[in-house]
C-alpha positions in Angstrom: 0.0 0.0 0.0 2.8 2.4 0.9 4.4 2.0 -2.6 1.0 2.7 -4.2 0.5 5.8 -2.1 4.0 7.1 -3.1 3.1 6.5 -6.7 -0.1 8.5 -6.3 1.8 11.3 -4.6 4.2 11.5 -7.6 1.4 11.5 -10.1 -0.5 14.2 -8.3 2.6 16.4 -8.5 3.1 15.8 -12.2 -0.5 15.5 -13.5 -3.0 16.3 -10.7 -6.2 15.8 -12.9 -5.5 12.1 -13.3 -5.8 11.2 -9.6 -8.4 13.6 -8.3 -11.1 10.9 -8.4 -9.0 8.9 -5.9 -9.5 11.4 -3.1 -12.9 10.0 -2.1 -11.5 6.5 -1.8 -8.4 7.6 0.1 -10.4 9.5 2.7 -12.7 6.5 3.1 -9.6 4.3 3.5 -8.1 6.7 6.1 -11.2 6.4 8.2 -11.3 2.6 7.9 -10.5 1.2 11.4 -10.6 -2.3 9.8 -7.1 -1.9 8.6 -6.0 -3.1 12.1 -3.4 -0.4 12.6 -4.0 0.9 16.1 -0.3 1.2 16.5 1.1 1.5 13.0 0.9 4.4 10.7 -0.9 2.9 7.6 -3.9 5.2 7.7 -1.6 8.2 8.5 0.3 7.4 5.3 -3.0 7.5 3.5 -3.7 10.9 5.0 -0.2 12.0 3.9 -1.3 11.3 0.4 -4.5 13.2 0.8 -2.4 16.0 2.2 -0.3 16.0 -1.0 -3.5 16.1 -3.1 -4.8 19.0 -1.0 -1.5 20.9 -1.5 -2.2 20.8 -5.2 -5.9 21.6 -5.0 -7.3 22.3 -1.5 -10.9 22.2 -2.8 -10.6 18.4 -3.3 -11.1 17.9 0.4 -14.0 20.3 0.8 -16.7 17.6 0.5 -14.9 15.6 3.2 -14.2 18.2 5.9 -16.5 16.6 8.4 -15.1 13.1 7.8 -11.6 14.4 8.2 -12.6 16.3 11.4 -13.8 13.0 12.9 -10.2 11.7 12.5 -9.0 14.3 15.0 -10.4 12.0 17.7 -9.3 8.7 16.1 -7.8 6.1 18.4 -4.6 6.1 16.4 -2.3 9.0 17.4 -0.5 9.0 14.0 -3.9 9.5 12.3 -4.8 12.4 14.7 -1.4 14.0 14.2 -1.6 13.7 10.4 -5.1 15.0 10.3 -4.2 18.1 12.3 -1.2 18.6 10.1 -3.4 18.4 7.0 -5.7 21.1 8.5 -2.8 23.2 9.3 -1.4 23.1 5.8 -4.7 23.6 4.1 -5.7 26.4 6.5 -2.5 28.4 5.6 -3.7 28.6 2.0 -7.4 28.3 2.3 -8.7 29.2 5.8 -12.3 28.9 4.6 -11.9 25.1 4.4 -10.8 24.9 8.0 -13.4 27.3 9.4 -16.1 24.6 9.8 -13.9 22.5 12.1 -12.5 25.2 14.3 -14.2 23.8 17.4 -12.9 20.3 16.6 -9.4 21.8 16.4 -9.7 23.6 19.7 -10.8 20.4 21.3 -7.8 18.6 19.7 -5.6 21.0 21.6 -6.1 18.7 24.6 -5.0 15.5 22.7 -2.7 13.2 24.8 -0.1 13.4 21.9 2.0 16.5 22.0 2.5 16.5 18.2 -1.2 16.3 17.6 -1.8 19.2 20.0 0.9 21.3 18.4 -0.4 20.7 14.9 -3.9 21.5 16.0 -2.8 24.7 17.5 -0.9 25.5 14.3 -4.1 24.8 12.3 -5.9 27.5 14.3 -3.3 30.2 13.4 -5.4 32.0 10.8 -8.1 32.3 13.5 -6.5 34.3 16.3 -9.5 34.1 18.7 -9.8 30.3 18.3 -6.0 29.9 18.5 -6.1 31.7 21.8 -8.7 29.4 23.1 -6.6 26.4 21.9 -3.5 27.8 23.5 -5.3 28.2 26.9 -6.2 24.4 26.7 -2.8 23.4 25.2 -0.3 25.4 27.3 -0.9 23.6 30.7 -0.5 20.2 29.0 2.8 21.3 27.4 3.9 22.7 30.7 3.2 19.5 32.5 5.1 17.5 29.8 8.1 19.8 29.9 8.1 19.6 33.7 8.0 15.8 33.6 11.0 15.7 31.2 13.6 15.7 34.0 12.1 12.6 35.6 11.9 10.4 32.5 14.8 11.6 30.4 14.5 13.6 27.2 12.5 12.1 24.3 11.1 13.3 20.9 7.7 13.8 22.6 9.4 16.1 25.1 10.8 18.0 22.1 7.3 18.4 20.7 6.0 19.6 24.0 8.8 22.1 24.3 8.2 23.3 20.8 4.4 23.6 21.4 5.0 25.5 24.6 7.3 27.9 22.8 4.7 28.5 20.2 2.1 29.2 22.9 4.6 31.5 24.6 5.4 33.5 21.5 1.8 34.0 20.4 0.1 34.2 23.8 2.7 35.1 26.5 -0.1 36.1 28.9 -1.3 32.5 28.9 2.2 30.9 29.5 3.9 33.5 31.8 1.9 32.6 34.9 3.0 29.0 34.5 6.7 29.9 34.3 7.4 28.7 37.9 5.9 25.3 37.2 8.2 24.4 34.3 11.4 26.3 35.1 12.8 23.5 37.4 12.7 21.1 34.4 14.9 23.4 32.4 17.7 23.5 34.9 
């Protein structure tokens, strides 16, 4: 399946009209829990291909916005993360496509996965009021993860948490500054 997806990604870059009809099937496949990949990233790879299609023509995903939004709460963290990333990239170019799922993205700012939270926050960037709401939910989780870093050793998830926290601090310092005392010990 991975090789087929790579082939579709190459074709969409070179001749997008030939694969546009595949979007419906790809989105259906991305939502198919029957693939048995609770841990693996098979469906996330399918979403990566959808993301490539959307980069060429964002309107391709418009009929599927609600289906994609449902994937923000999928049991597979790779699927949640890739879906948030897809919304972030599409939202940069075509915010109107992301607007119907703003509340879903704000809710995703409390995801247990730091990458998924950070990408959800990034997807809210064109909508400052919603991004502020997401940051208020997100920042305490990032603070907690950064503070826990010293106990468990540093991991890539800690890096995502630190990056997410810095994003919140840059955009919304009034949200993060009161929490400074909580996470400072982890940094020393």
